[in-house]
N, CA and C atoms of all chains as a GROMACS GRO file, in nm:
protein
  498
    1MET      N    1   0.894   0.559   0.643
    1MET     CA    2   0.768   0.525   0.578
    1MET      C    3   0.728   0.381   0.613
    2HIS      N    4   0.594   0.359   0.613
    2HIS     CA    5   0.543   0.224   0.644
    2HIS      C    6   0.502   0.153   0.515
    3PHE      N    7   0.546   0.029   0.502
    3PHE     CA    8   0.509  -0.052   0.387
    3PHE      C    9   0.452  -0.186   0.434
    4VAL      N   10   0.372  -0.250   0.347
    4VAL     CA   11   0.322  -0.385   0.372
    4VAL      C   12   0.380  -0.475   0.264
    5ALA      N   13   0.436  -0.587   0.306
    5ALA     CA   14   0.493  -0.682   0.208
    5ALA      C   15   0.402  -0.805   0.200
    6HIS      N   16   0.376  -0.848   0.079
    6HIS     CA   17   0.302  -0.973   0.053
    6HIS      C   18   0.402  -1.068  -0.011
    7ILE      N   19   0.426  -1.180   0.053
    7ILE     CA   20   0.530  -1.273   0.007
    7ILE      C   21   0.467  -1.409  -0.026
    8ASN      N   22   0.500  -1.460  -0.143
    8ASN     CA   23   0.458  -1.597  -0.178
    8ASN      C   24   0.583  -1.684  -0.188
    9ILE      N   25   0.582  -1.795  -0.118
    9ILE     CA   26   0.694  -1.888  -0.120
    9ILE      C   27   0.642  -2.022  -0.169
   10MET      N   28   0.690  -2.065  -0.286
   10MET     CA   29   0.637  -2.186  -0.348
   10MET      C   30   0.748  -2.289  -0.369
   11PRO      N   31   0.714  -2.419  -0.368
   11PRO     CA   32   0.814  -2.520  -0.400
   11PRO      C   33   0.861  -2.500  -0.545
   12LEU      N   34   0.988  -2.529  -0.569
   12LEU     CA   35   1.039  -2.515  -0.706
   12LEU      C   36   0.958  -2.605  -0.800
   13LYS      N   37   0.936  -2.557  -0.921
   13LYS     CA   38   0.849  -2.630  -1.016
   13LYS      C   39   0.901  -2.771  -1.045
   14GLU      N   40   1.037  -2.784  -1.043
   14GLU     CA   41   1.095  -2.914  -1.080
   14GLU      C   42   1.070  -3.018  -0.971
   15LEU      N   43   1.042  -2.972  -0.849
   15LEU     CA   44   1.032  -3.067  -0.737
   15LEU      C   45   0.892  -3.127  -0.728
   16LEU      N   46   0.884  -3.248  -0.678
   16LEU     CA   47   0.755  -3.312  -0.650
   16LEU      C   48   0.687  -3.232  -0.538
   17ASP      N   49   0.557  -3.213  -0.548
   17ASP     CA   50   0.483  -3.139  -0.445
   17ASP      C   51   0.380  -3.234  -0.384
   18PRO      N   52   0.422  -3.318  -0.288
   18PRO     CA   53   0.331  -3.420  -0.234
   18PRO      C   54   0.205  -3.359  -0.173
   19GLN      N   55   0.224  -3.242  -0.109
   19GLN     CA   56   0.107  -3.177  -0.047
   19GLN      C   57   0.006  -3.136  -0.156
   20GLY      N   58   0.060  -3.080  -0.264
   20GLY     CA   59  -0.027  -3.041  -0.376
   20GLY      C   60  -0.100  -3.161  -0.434
   21LYS      N   61  -0.026  -3.273  -0.447
   21LYS     CA   62  -0.087  -3.396  -0.503
   21LYS      C   63  -0.200  -3.444  -0.411
   22ALA      N   64  -0.176  -3.437  -0.280
   22ALA     CA   65  -0.278  -3.486  -0.185
   22ALA      C   66  -0.403  -3.398  -0.194
   23VAL      N   67  -0.383  -3.267  -0.201
   23VAL     CA   68  -0.499  -3.176  -0.210
   23VAL      C   69  -0.573  -3.200  -0.342
   24ASN      N   70  -0.495  -3.220  -0.449
   24ASN     CA   71  -0.555  -3.243  -0.581
   24ASN      C   72  -0.647  -3.365  -0.579
   25SER      N   73  -0.598  -3.476  -0.520
   25SER     CA   74  -0.682  -3.598  -0.522
   25SER      C   75  -0.802  -3.582  -0.426
   26SER      N   76  -0.785  -3.507  -0.318
   26SER     CA   77  -0.899  -3.485  -0.228
   26SER      C   78  -1.007  -3.404  -0.298
   27LEU      N   79  -0.965  -3.304  -0.377
   27LEU     CA   80  -1.063  -3.223  -0.450
   27LEU      C   81  -1.138  -3.310  -0.552
   28HIS      N   82  -1.063  -3.402  -0.615
   28HIS     CA   83  -1.129  -3.492  -0.711
   28HIS      C   84  -1.230  -3.581  -0.640
   29ASN      N   85  -1.195  -3.627  -0.519
   29ASN     CA   86  -1.289  -3.710  -0.441
   29ASN      C   87  -1.416  -3.631  -0.408
   30LEU      N   88  -1.402  -3.499  -0.401
   30LEU     CA   89  -1.519  -3.416  -0.371
   30LEU      C   90  -1.597  -3.382  -0.499
   31GLY      N   91  -1.548  -3.439  -0.611
   31GLY     CA   92  -1.619  -3.415  -0.737
   31GLY      C   93  -1.570  -3.294  -0.814
   32LEU      N   94  -1.467  -3.226  -0.764
   32LEU     CA   95  -1.415  -3.107  -0.834
   32LEU      C   96  -1.303  -3.148  -0.930
   33THR      N   97  -1.343  -3.226  -1.031
   33THR     CA   98  -1.243  -3.283  -1.123
   33THR      C   99  -1.194  -3.182  -1.226
   34GLN      N  100  -1.257  -3.064  -1.230
   34GLN     CA  101  -1.211  -2.960  -1.325
   34GLN      C  102  -1.080  -2.896  -1.276
   35ILE      N  103  -1.042  -2.928  -1.152
   35ILE     CA  104  -0.922  -2.867  -1.092
   35ILE      C  105  -0.803  -2.961  -1.107
   36GLN      N  106  -0.691  -2.906  -1.156
   36GLN     CA  107  -0.569  -2.986  -1.176
   36GLN      C  108  -0.447  -2.912  -1.122
   37ASN      N  109  -0.339  -2.990  -1.107
   37ASN     CA  110  -0.207  -2.928  -1.086
   37ASN      C  111  -0.204  -2.832  -0.967
   38VAL      N  112  -0.254  -2.881  -0.854
   38VAL     CA  113  -0.255  -2.798  -0.731
   38VAL      C  114  -0.113  -2.792  -0.675
   39ARG      N  115  -0.068  -2.671  -0.641
   39ARG     CA  116   0.063  -2.656  -0.575
   39ARG      C  117   0.040  -2.573  -0.447
   40VAL      N  118   0.105  -2.614  -0.340
   40VAL     CA  119   0.081  -2.553  -0.209
   40VAL      C  120   0.211  -2.492  -0.157
   41GLY      N  121   0.201  -2.364  -0.115
   41GLY     CA  122   0.318  -2.297  -0.057
   41GLY      C  123   0.274  -2.209   0.057
   42LYS      N  124   0.358  -2.111   0.089
   42LYS     CA  125   0.329  -2.021   0.202
   42LYS      C  126   0.301  -1.880   0.151
   43HIS      N  127   0.208  -1.814   0.221
   43HIS     CA  128   0.183  -1.672   0.196
   43HIS      C  129   0.207  -1.597   0.326
   44MET      N  130   0.289  -1.495   0.321
   44MET     CA  131   0.317  -1.418   0.443
   44MET      C  132   0.290  -1.271   0.416
   45THR      N  133   0.240  -1.204   0.518
   45THR     CA  134   0.230  -1.057   0.510
   45THR      C  135   0.306  -1.001   0.630
   46LEU      N  136   0.367  -0.889   0.613
   46LEU     CA  137   0.440  -0.824   0.724
   46LEU      C  138   0.447  -0.674   0.699
   47ASN      N  139   0.470  -0.599   0.807
   47ASN     CA  140   0.490  -0.454   0.795
   47ASN      C  141   0.639  -0.427   0.801
   48VAL      N  142   0.684  -0.332   0.720
   48VAL     CA  143   0.827  -0.298   0.722
   48VAL      C  144   0.841  -0.146   0.720
   49GLU      N  145   0.933  -0.097   0.804
   49GLU     CA  146   0.963   0.046   0.815
   49GLU      C  147   1.088   0.073   0.733
   50ALA      N  148   1.078   0.161   0.632
   50ALA     CA  149   1.195   0.189   0.548
   50ALA      C  150   1.183   0.331   0.492
   51LYS      N  151   1.296   0.385   0.444
   51LYS     CA  152   1.291   0.524   0.396
   51LYS      C  153   1.222   0.533   0.260
   52ASP      N  154   1.231   0.422   0.179
   52ASP     CA  155   1.158   0.421   0.052
   52ASP      C  156   1.124   0.278   0.013
   53LYS      N  157   1.053   0.264  -0.102
   53LYS     CA  158   1.004   0.132  -0.143
   53LYS      C  159   1.120   0.037  -0.175
   54ALA      N  160   1.225   0.092  -0.236
   54ALA     CA  161   1.341   0.009  -0.275
   54ALA      C  162   1.407  -0.052  -0.151
   55GLU      N  163   1.420   0.031  -0.047
   55GLU     CA  164   1.483  -0.020   0.076
   55GLU      C  165   1.394  -0.126   0.140
   56ALA      N  166   1.263  -0.102   0.138
   56ALA     CA  167   1.169  -0.200   0.194
   56ALA      C  168   1.183  -0.333   0.120
   57GLU      N  169   1.190  -0.324  -0.012
   57GLU     CA  170   1.202  -0.446  -0.094
   57GLU      C  171   1.332  -0.519  -0.062
   58ALA      N  172   1.440  -0.441  -0.046
   58ALA     CA  173   1.571  -0.503  -0.016
   58ALA      C  174   1.567  -0.573   0.120
   59LEU      N  175   1.503  -0.508   0.218
   59LEU     CA  176   1.495  -0.568   0.352
   59LEU      C  177   1.416  -0.700   0.349
   60VAL      N  178   1.304  -0.697   0.279
   60VAL     CA  179   1.217  -0.816   0.276
   60VAL      C  180   1.284  -0.928   0.197
   61THR      N  181   1.352  -0.892   0.088
   61THR     CA  182   1.425  -0.993   0.010
   61THR      C  183   1.534  -1.056   0.097
   62ASP      N  184   1.600  -0.973   0.175
   62ASP     CA  185   1.703  -1.023   0.267
   62ASP      C  186   1.642  -1.120   0.368
   63ALA      N  187   1.525  -1.084   0.420
   63ALA     CA  188   1.456  -1.170   0.517
   63ALA      C  189   1.419  -1.304   0.452
   64CYS      N  190   1.377  -1.299   0.327
   64CYS     CA  191   1.341  -1.423   0.256
   64CYS      C  192   1.465  -1.511   0.239
   65LYS      N  193   1.574  -1.450   0.195
   65LYS     CA  194   1.696  -1.528   0.171
   65LYS      C  195   1.753  -1.586   0.299
   66LYS      N  196   1.744  -1.508   0.410
   66LYS     CA  197   1.805  -1.553   0.536
   66LYS      C  198   1.718  -1.652   0.612
   67LEU      N  199   1.586  -1.635   0.604
   67LEU     CA  200   1.501  -1.715   0.694
   67LEU      C  201   1.375  -1.773   0.629
   68LEU      N  202   1.302  -1.686   0.558
   68LEU     CA  203   1.164  -1.725   0.522
   68LEU      C  204   1.158  -1.834   0.416
   69ALA      N  205   1.252  -1.832   0.321
   69ALA     CA  206   1.246  -1.932   0.213
   69ALA      C  207   1.367  -2.024   0.219
   70ASN      N  208   1.344  -2.150   0.190
   70ASN     CA  209   1.454  -2.246   0.178
   70ASN      C  210   1.492  -2.250   0.030
   71LEU      N  211   1.595  -2.177  -0.006
   71LEU     CA  212   1.626  -2.152  -0.148
   71LEU      C  213   1.667  -2.279  -0.223
   72VAL      N  214   1.697  -2.388  -0.149
   72VAL     CA  215   1.730  -2.514  -0.218
   72VAL      C  216   1.604  -2.572  -0.280
   73MET      N  217   1.491  -2.550  -0.214
   73MET     CA  218   1.367  -2.616  -0.258
   73MET      C  219   1.254  -2.520  -0.293
   74GLU      N  220   1.274  -2.392  -0.260
   74GLU     CA  221   1.163  -2.298  -0.278
   74GLU      C  222   1.206  -2.173  -0.355
   75SER      N  223   1.107  -2.109  -0.419
   75SER     CA  224   1.131  -1.977  -0.480
   75SER      C  225   1.037  -1.879  -0.408
   76PHE      N  226   1.071  -1.750  -0.413
   76PHE     CA  227   0.983  -1.654  -0.345
   76PHE      C  228   0.956  -1.533  -0.434
   77GLU      N  229   0.845  -1.471  -0.408
   77GLU     CA  230   0.800  -1.351  -0.479
   77GLU      C  231   0.764  -1.247  -0.373
   78VAL      N  232   0.812  -1.124  -0.391
   78VAL     CA  233   0.783  -1.018  -0.292
   78VAL      C  234   0.704  -0.908  -0.361
   79ASN      N  235   0.598  -0.864  -0.294
   79ASN     CA  236   0.518  -0.753  -0.350
   79ASN      C  237   0.501  -0.651  -0.237
   80ILE      N  238   0.552  -0.527  -0.262
   80ILE     CA  239   0.551  -0.424  -0.157
   80ILE      C  240   0.444  -0.319  -0.190
   81THR      N  241   0.363  -0.287  -0.091
   81THR     CA  242   0.267  -0.178  -0.111
   81THR      C  243   0.279  -0.081   0.006
   82GLU      N  244   0.240   0.042  -0.014
   82GLU     CA  245   0.244   0.138   0.097
   82GLU      C  246   0.134   0.105   0.196
   83ALA      N  247   0.161   0.120   0.323
   83ALA     CA  248   0.060   0.085   0.425
   83ALA      C  249  -0.053   0.190   0.424
   84MET      N  250  -1.235  -2.343  -2.138
   84MET     CA  251  -1.122  -2.252  -2.123
   84MET      C  252  -1.036  -2.290  -2.001
   85HIS      N  253  -0.906  -2.257  -2.011
   85HIS     CA  254  -0.813  -2.288  -1.901
   85HIS      C  255  -0.786  -2.163  -1.818
   86PHE      N  256  -0.794  -2.176  -1.688
   86PHE     CA  257  -0.765  -2.065  -1.598
   86PHE      C  258  -0.664  -2.109  -1.491
   87VAL      N  259  -0.593  -2.011  -1.435
   87VAL     CA  260  -0.503  -2.038  -1.322
   87VAL      C  261  -0.559  -1.961  -1.202
   88ALA      N  262  -0.568  -2.029  -1.090
   88ALA     CA  263  -0.618  -1.963  -0.968
   88ALA      C  264  -0.502  -1.944  -0.871
   89HIS      N  265  -0.494  -1.825  -0.814
   89HIS     CA  266  -0.397  -1.796  -0.707
   89HIS      C  267  -0.479  -1.772  -0.582
   90ILE      N  268  -0.455  -1.854  -0.479
   90ILE     CA  269  -0.538  -1.851  -0.357
   90ILE      C  270  -0.449  -1.817  -0.237
   91ASN      N  271  -0.492  -1.720  -0.159
   91ASN     CA  272  -0.424  -1.691  -0.031
   91ASN      C  273  -0.519  -1.727   0.083
   92ILE      N  274  -0.468  -1.805   0.175
   92ILE     CA  275  -0.548  -1.847   0.291
   92ILE      C  276  -0.474  -1.801   0.415
   93MET      N  277  -0.535  -1.708   0.489
   93MET     CA  278  -0.466  -1.647   0.605
   93MET      C  279  -0.546  -1.670   0.733
   94PRO      N  280  -0.477  -1.675   0.847
   94PRO     CA  281  -0.550  -1.685   0.974
   94PRO      C  282  -0.634  -1.558   0.994
   95LEU      N  283  -0.749  -1.573   1.056
   95LEU     CA  284  -0.834  -1.456   1.081
   95LEU      C  285  -0.757  -1.355   1.165
   96LYS      N  286  -0.778  -1.226   1.136
   96LYS     CA  287  -0.700  -1.120   1.203
   96LYS      C  288  -0.716  -1.124   1.354
   97GLU      N  289  -0.838  -1.165   1.399
   97GLU     CA  290  -0.863  -1.162   1.544
   97GLU      C  291  -0.786  -1.271   1.616
   98LEU      N  292  -0.742  -1.374   1.542
   98LEU     CA  293  -0.681  -1.489   1.610
   98LEU      C  294  -0.532  -1.466   1.633
   99LEU      N  295  -0.479  -1.526   1.735
   99LEU     CA  296  -0.335  -1.525   1.761
   99LEU      C  297  -0.266  -1.603   1.650
  100ASP      N  298  -0.153  -1.554   1.601
  100ASP     CA  299  -0.080  -1.624   1.495
  100ASP      C  300   0.057  -1.664   1.550
  101PRO      N  301   0.063  -1.777   1.623
  101PRO     CA  302   0.190  -1.815   1.687
  101PRO      C  303   0.306  -1.831   1.588
  102GLN      N  304   0.271  -1.886   1.469
  102GLN     CA  305   0.377  -1.903   1.368
  102GLN      C  306   0.432  -1.767   1.325
  103GLY      N  307   0.341  -1.673   1.304
  103GLY     CA  308   0.384  -1.538   1.267
  103GLY      C  309   0.470  -1.475   1.374
  104LYS      N  310   0.430  -1.495   1.501
  104LYS     CA  311   0.508  -1.440   1.613
  104LYS      C  312   0.649  -1.500   1.616
  105ALA      N  313   0.656  -1.631   1.592
  105ALA     CA  314   0.786  -1.700   1.595
  105ALA      C  315   0.877  -1.646   1.484
  106VAL      N  316   0.821  -1.630   1.366
  106VAL     CA  317   0.900  -1.579   1.253
  106VAL      C  318   0.945  -1.435   1.283
  107ASN      N  319   0.852  -1.357   1.338
  107ASN     CA  320   0.882  -1.218   1.371
  107ASN      C  321   1.002  -1.208   1.465
  108SER      N  322   1.003  -1.289   1.570
  108SER     CA  323   1.115  -1.279   1.667
  108SER      C  324   1.244  -1.334   1.606
  109SER      N  325   1.233  -1.435   1.521
  109SER     CA  326   1.355  -1.486   1.454
  109SER      C  327   1.416  -1.379   1.365
  110LEU      N  328   1.331  -1.305   1.294
  110LEU     CA  329   1.382  -1.198   1.207
  110LEU      C  330   1.451  -1.090   1.291
  111HIS      N  331   1.394  -1.062   1.407
  111HIS     CA  332   1.456  -0.962   1.495
  111HIS      C  333   1.592  -1.012   1.543
  112ASN      N  334   1.600  -1.142   1.573
  112ASN     CA  335   1.730  -1.200   1.615
  112ASN      C  336   1.833  -1.188   1.504
  113LEU      N  337   1.787  -1.183   1.380
  113LEU     CA  338   1.880  -1.169   1.267
  113LEU      C  339   1.911  -1.022   1.240
  114GLY      N  340   1.854  -0.935   1.325
  114GLY     CA  341   1.883  -0.792   1.310
  114GLY      C  342   1.786  -0.718   1.221
  115LEU      N  343   1.684  -0.786   1.172
  115LEU     CA  344   1.586  -0.721   1.082
  115LEU      C  345   1.471  -0.665   1.166
  116THR      N  346   1.505  -0.566   1.249
  116THR     CA  347   1.406  -0.514   1.346
  116THR      C  348   1.307  -0.418   1.280
  117GLN      N  349   1.332  -0.381   1.154
  117GLN     CA  350   1.238  -0.293   1.083
  117GLN      C  351   1.109  -0.367   1.045
  118ILE      N  352   1.112  -0.502   1.061
  118ILE     CA  353   0.997  -0.584   1.020
  118ILE      C  354   0.908  -0.613   1.140
  119GLN      N  355   0.779  -0.591   1.125
  119GLN     CA  356   0.683  -0.614   1.233
  119GLN      C  357   0.562  -0.690   1.181
  120ASN      N  358   0.484  -0.745   1.280
  120ASN     CA  359   0.350  -0.794   1.248
  120ASN      C  360   0.350  -0.898   1.135
  121VAL      N  361   0.438  -0.999   1.146
  121VAL     CA  362   0.444  -1.107   1.046
  121VAL      C  363   0.322  -1.198   1.064
  122ARG      N  364   0.254  -1.230   0.954
  122ARG     CA  365   0.145  -1.327   0.957
  122ARG      C  366   0.174  -1.432   0.849
  123VAL      N  367   0.151  -1.558   0.885
  123VAL     CA  368   0.186  -1.669   0.796
  123VAL      C  369   0.060  -1.747   0.759
  124GLY      N  370   0.045  -1.769   0.628
  124GLY     CA  371  -0.069  -1.848   0.581
  124GLY      C  372  -0.026  -1.935   0.465
  125LYS      N  373  -0.125  -1.977   0.386
  125LYS     CA  374  -0.096  -2.066   0.272
  125LYS      C  375  -0.121  -1.994   0.140
  126HIS      N  376  -0.035  -2.029   0.041
  126HIS     CA  377  -0.059  -1.980  -0.094
  126HIS      C  378  -0.072  -2.102  -0.184
  127MET      N  379  -0.177  -2.106  -0.260
  127MET     CA  380  -0.195  -2.221  -0.350
  127MET      C  381  -0.217  -2.172  -0.493
  128THR      N  382  -0.166  -2.248  -0.588
  128THR     CA  383  -0.198  -2.221  -0.727
  128THR      C  384  -0.257  -2.350  -0.785
  129LEU      N  385  -0.347  -2.337  -0.876
  129LEU     CA  386  -0.407  -2.456  -0.940
  129LEU      C  387  -0.461  -2.418  -1.078
  130ASN      N  388  -0.476  -2.518  -1.163
  130ASN     CA  389  -0.537  -2.496  -1.294
  130ASN      C  390  -0.683  -2.539  -1.286
  131VAL      N  391  -0.771  -2.463  -1.353
  131VAL     CA  392  -0.913  -2.501  -1.351
  131VAL      C  393  -0.969  -2.486  -1.492
  132GLU      N  394  -1.047  -2.586  -1.530
  132GLU     CA  395  -1.113  -2.590  -1.661
  132GLU      C  396  -1.257  -2.543  -1.642
  133ALA      N  397  -1.296  -2.432  -1.711
  133ALA     CA  398  -1.434  -2.382  -1.695
  133ALA      C  399  -1.474  -2.309  -1.822
  134LYS      N  400  -1.605  -2.286  -1.838
  134LYS     CA  401  -1.650  -2.223  -1.964
  134LYS      C  402  -1.622  -2.073  -1.962
  135ASP      N  403  -1.616  -2.014  -1.839
  135ASP     CA  404  -1.578  -1.872  -1.833
  135ASP      C  405  -1.519  -1.841  -1.695
  136LYS      N  406  -1.475  -1.715  -1.678
  136LYS     CA  407  -1.404  -1.678  -1.555
  136LYS      C  408  -1.494  -1.689  -1.432
  137ALA      N  409  -1.620  -1.655  -1.450
  137ALA     CA  410  -1.713  -1.658  -1.336
  137ALA      C  411  -1.729  -1.802  -1.284
  138GLU      N  412  -1.740  -1.896  -1.381
  138GLU     CA  413  -1.755  -2.036  -1.338
  138GLU      C  414  -1.627  -2.085  -1.270
  139ALA      N  415  -1.512  -2.043  -1.324
  139ALA     CA  416  -1.384  -2.082  -1.264
  139ALA      C  417  -1.378  -2.030  -1.120
  140GLU      N  418  -1.418  -1.906  -1.103
  140GLU     CA  419  -1.415  -1.846  -0.968
  140GLU      C  420  -1.509  -1.920  -0.873
  141ALA      N  421  -1.626  -1.957  -0.925
  141ALA     CA  422  -1.725  -2.030  -0.841
  141ALA      C  423  -1.669  -2.166  -0.799
  142LEU      N  424  -1.603  -2.234  -0.895
  142LEU     CA  425  -1.547  -2.367  -0.865
  142LEU      C  426  -1.439  -2.357  -0.758
  143VAL      N  427  -1.351  -2.258  -0.773
  143VAL     CA  428  -1.238  -2.245  -0.680
  143VAL      C  429  -1.288  -2.201  -0.542
  144THR      N  430  -1.388  -2.113  -0.540
  144THR     CA  431  -1.447  -2.071  -0.412
  144THR      C  432  -1.510  -2.191  -0.342
  145ASP      N  433  -1.577  -2.275  -0.420
  145ASP     CA  434  -1.636  -2.397  -0.367
  145ASP      C  435  -1.528  -2.488  -0.307
  146ALA      N  436  -1.417  -2.501  -0.379
  146ALA     CA  437  -1.305  -2.584  -0.330
  146ALA      C  438  -1.250  -2.526  -0.200
  147CYS      N  439  -1.241  -2.395  -0.192
  147CYS     CA  440  -1.190  -2.331  -0.068
  147CYS      C  441  -1.285  -2.359   0.048
  148LYS      N  442  -1.414  -2.343   0.024
  148LYS     CA  443  -1.511  -2.362   0.132
  148LYS      C  444  -1.518  -2.508   0.176
  149LYS      N  445  -1.505  -2.600   0.079
  149LYS     CA  446  -1.518  -2.743   0.114
  149LYS      C  447  -1.393  -2.803   0.174
  150LEU      N  448  -1.276  -2.755   0.127
  150LEU     CA  449  -1.153  -2.827   0.167
  150LEU      C  450  -1.035  -2.738   0.204
  151LEU      N  451  -1.007  -2.639   0.118
  151LEU     CA  452  -0.877  -2.572   0.129
  151LEU      C  453  -0.867  -2.480   0.250
  152ALA      N  454  -0.977  -2.416   0.288
  152ALA     CA  455  -0.970  -2.321   0.401
  152ALA      C  456  -1.056  -2.372   0.517
  153ASN      N  457  -1.005  -2.352   0.639
  153ASN     CA  458  -1.083  -2.384   0.759
  153ASN      C  459  -1.153  -2.253   0.798
  154LEU      N  460  -1.279  -2.240   0.760
  154LEU     CA  461  -1.350  -2.110   0.770
  154LEU      C  462  -1.371  -2.066   0.914
  155VAL      N  463  -1.350  -2.156   1.010
  155VAL     CA  464  -1.362  -2.116   1.151
  155VAL      C  465  -1.244  -2.027   1.188
  156MET      N  466  -1.128  -2.055   1.128
  156MET     CA  467  -1.004  -1.986   1.171
  156MET      C  468  -0.934  -1.911   1.058
  157GLU      N  469  -0.980  -1.933   0.935
  157GLU     CA  470  -0.908  -1.874   0.822
  157GLU      C  471  -1.002  -1.798   0.729
  158SER      N  472  -0.942  -1.701   0.656
  158SER     CA  473  -1.015  -1.636   0.546
  158SER      C  474  -0.938  -1.665   0.417
  159PHE      N  475  -1.005  -1.656   0.304
  159PHE     CA  476  -0.936  -1.685   0.178
  159PHE      C  477  -0.966  -1.579   0.074
  160GLU      N  478  -0.875  -1.565  -0.018
  160GLU     CA  479  -0.883  -1.471  -0.131
  160GLU      C  480  -0.853  -1.550  -0.258
  161VAL      N  481  -0.935  -1.532  -0.359
  161VAL     CA  482  -0.914  -1.605  -0.485
  161VAL      C  483  -0.888  -1.505  -0.597
  162ASN      N  484  -0.786  -1.534  -0.677
  162ASN     CA  485  -0.756  -1.447  -0.792
  162ASN      C  486  -0.741  -1.537  -0.913
  163ILE      N  487  -0.829  -1.514  -1.014
  163ILE     CA  488  -0.831  -1.601  -1.132
  163ILE      C  489  -0.769  -1.528  -1.251
  164THR      N  490  -0.679  -1.595  -1.321
  164THR     CA  491  -0.625  -1.536  -1.444
  164THR      C  492  -0.635  -1.642  -1.555
  165GLU      N  493  -0.638  -1.598  -1.680
  165GLU     CA  494  -0.641  -1.694  -1.789
  165GLU      C  495  -0.505  -1.760  -1.801
  166ALA      N  496  -0.505  -1.888  -1.832
  166ALA     CA  497  -0.377  -1.962  -1.842
  166ALA      C  498  -0.301  -1.915  -1.966
   0.00000   0.00000   0.00000
C-alpha cells in the first residue's frame, strides 16, 4: 500500500530559537505586532510503501530517529495518510 | 482572542528539490528504500492576537506573503487554532 507522511520537526521548547526570534522581530518591523512567539522548524513530506498504516508509521519514525531529526535538539511529529 | 498558527512552506512541486533528493538518497543508504519522493520545507508556529479567526488568518497570510514565504519558489498553507 502507498502512504504519504507529513513530518514536522521543531526545536525543543526549552531551547532558544534564534531563527524564530529573528523572524519575530522582522514581522514586528513590518508592523505585524499582533504576532508573537514565532518558532521555525522543518516540514517534510514523503511517500512510503508499506503493508499497513502501522508499518508505514514505524518506518517513518525510524527514518526520523536515524536521520531526519536531531533528537538532542529537536522533536518530531509524524502524520500518515493514505496516498 | 489568542490563536496559534501552524504554517507549512514547501517548494513548488514543479521545482527541483535538491535537499529532498539528498535526504531521499541518504535514507536509501540507511536501508529505508520503501521511502520515496522526499520534499523538505519549513514548518512555523506562532501566536497571533486577533478579534476572530478570520482576522487571525488574514494577518498570518499577510505575514507569509510579506516575509515568511518566497512566493516565486514556495507555496504556503496556514492552519489556525484557538490557543
